[in-house]
N, C-alpha and C positions, 0 to 999 in steps of 0.2 A: 504494500500500500504506500503510494507516494503522498507527499505532504498536501497535494491538491487533488487527490483522487475524488471523483464524483463531482468536481466543480468545472465550471465553464469559464474560459478566459477569452477576451478579445484583445488583440494587439494591433493597433493601427500601424500601417507601414510595416507589417509583420513579415514581409517576404524577403527583405534584404537587410544587410548590415546589422546594426544593433537590433533592429526589430526581428530579424531572423533568429539571432542568438537568443533573444528573449522568448520567442515562440517555441523554439526547440527546448529550451530549459524548462519552461512551464509544462510542455508536453511530457518531458521526462519525469516531472514531479507528479504526473497523473492527471493534469487538467485536459479537458477537451478544448482545443485551441481554435478559435476563429482567426484565421490569418487574413487580415485586411490588406487590400492593395488598391491603388488608383489606376495604374496603367500596366504594370509589369505582371501580367497573369502568369507567365512562365516561371518567374522567380517565386511567386506565391505557391504555385503548384509544386515546385521543387521543395519548398519548405514543408508543405504538407506531407510530401512523400518521405522526407527525412524524418519527420515526427513519427509517421506510421512505421517506417523501417526500424525505428528504435522501440516499437511496441506501444506507441501512443495513438491518440485519435485527434483528427483535425479536419478543418474544412476551410475553403476560401470564401471571402466576402469582398465583393467589388463595389467601390463607391469613390468617385473623385472628390477630394476634399478641397475646400476653398472656393466652392461655387455654390450658388443658391440651391437650397434643398439638399445639401450634402448629408446632413445628419439624418434626415428622413429616409434618404436613399440607403444609407448604410444600415440603419436599423430594420428597414423593410427586408433587405437581403439577409440580415442576421436572423430575423424572425422566421424566415423560411426553413431554417436549419437547426434552430435551437429555441428552447423555451426558458428564458431566464439567464441571468449572468451573475457571476461571482467576482470576477477580476476584470477590470478595465485598465489597459495600459495605453495611454495617449502618447505614442511614440512618433508618429508621422510628423515630419517637419521639413522645412526647406531653409536654406541660408543664402541663396543666390538670387540675383535679379532675374527677370524674365528671360534675358539672353544668356543665362548660365554663368555670369561673372559676378564677382564680389565687388560691391560699390559702396563708397562712403557717402557722406551727406552731400558732397558737391556733385556727384554723378547720379545718385539714385533717383529714379523717376517716381512720380506719384503712383503709377500702376505697379511698380515694383514694391513699394511700401505697402500698398493695399493687399497685394498678393501674399507677402510675408505674414502679415497679420491675419489674413483670411485663413491661411493654412495652419499657422502656429498657435494662434490665440483664439480666433472666433470658432474654428472647427472643434477644438476640445471643449470649449464652453457649451456649445449646443449639443455636442455628442453626449455630454454628461446630463444636460437638462432633459433631453429626449430619452435618455437611457435610465433615468432614476426609477421609473416604474418597472424596469426589467432587472435592475440591480438588487440582489437579495440583501436583507439585513445581515450585518456581519461581513459585508463584501469589502473589496479593496479597489481603490483607484490609485494608480501610479502615473504621474506625469513626468515625461522626460524633459528636463530643463537643460541648462548649460552652465559650466563654470564661469562663463563670461559675465553672468549677471552679478557676480561678486568678486571677480578677479581682474586681471590686467585688461584694460580697455583695448579693443581693436577697432580702429576707425572704419575699416572696410566691412565690419560686421555690426555696425551700429544699429540698424533696424532689426536685424536678427536678434541681437541681445535685448533690445527693447521689447520685442514680441515675447521673448521667454521671461523677461522680468514680470510681465503681466501674468504669465503662467504661475510664477512663484506666488504672487498675491492670490491668485485663484486657488492655489493649493491650500494655503493657510486658512483662508476664509471658508472654503468648502469643508475643510476638516471640522470647523466649529458647527457648520450647518448640518452635517451628516452624522456627527458624533452620537446623537441620541439613537440612531439606528445601528450603532456599532460598526459603521463603515469608516475605515481609515483612509486618509488621503495624504499622500506624500509625493515629493518630487525628487528625482534622481538627476544629478547634474554632472555629466561627463565632461572631460576635456576632449582633445582630439583623440580619436580612436582609429585604429588600423582596420578600416573597412573599405569596401569597394568605392564608396563615395570619396574617400581621401587618397585613393590609390595613385591618382595623377601627380600628387606632390609628395607622397610619403613612401611609395614603394619603388624598388628598382635601384640600380647602381647610381643613376643620375640624381637620385633624391637622397643619397646616403647622408649628406650634410644636414638636410632638413630633419631626417629621422633622428640623427644624433642630437640635434638641438632639442627636439621634442623629448627624447629620452632623458635629457639632462634636466628637464623641468620637474621631474618626479624624484623624490628622495629614494624611491625604489629602483631607479635607474633603468626603466624600461618603458615601452609603449603598450598601452592597453589594447586588447582585442575586444570583440563584442562580448565574449564570455564574461569578462570582468564586470561589465555593466549588467548583463543578464543575471548574474548570481546575486547582485544587490536587489534587483527587481524581484527575484524569486523569494528572497527573504521578506520583502515588504508585502508580497502576495500571500505569504503563509501565515499560519496561526502564531508563529513565533514572534511576529511583529505586532501583535494585538495591542500593545501598549505604546506604540509609536504612531503618531499622527500629526499632521500639520508641519512636517519636517522637510527641510531642504538638505538632502544627503550629498555631501561632497564626494563625487566619484571621479576625481581628477588624479587619484594616486598621490595625493599630497602636493599637487602642483600649485596650490594656492598658499602654501606655507611660506 
């Protein structure tokens, strides 16, 4: 019996990167995992297959986030395959402008700003709002934030950090609101993680210097993979975290010290 046996979990952006690591870990802990995706169906199906190969159960849920009606579309797709929810992980997020580049205040267009907040801030808010009737008492909500909201400022990520700062406030306030139902709400804040999203500047011989600089930010002297973040989320999703709520968990490997 795993720590989450008999429970259902939903991980937004659960098919790739940190989201995939979280989905697979919750699956190993016994949860039936809804692997949400917006566009990459193949990656979501691969994640489901990996969970099933390890003896777990999972299914995909498609809904594009950051567009009108996204929460309703996601829950409609979820309801077709599950009745009720125990763990909601708001992992899906973006940090780049519409053209796929990082931009500071001098270059970021209004549409870029609106898109960042629509995906990173508005979508989690309304996913929770529309999902509260499905979330069982004693459930768990875990929001993925970023170490940038309390660490060294990066001008090229100003709007991204602002959007996640709102998620931090959402986390602490929601914890008070849902406490009477025994539902805990916490935020996990990673630093840069070795995933496909960061492969372009972090992996390969040409990026050895960047990887070495990142390694040096942590007293532990290494770069995190998705599993490091997933293991923290798994704790927050379990009964072991029942006395932890409204917290911002530094998941930078000590990078903010």
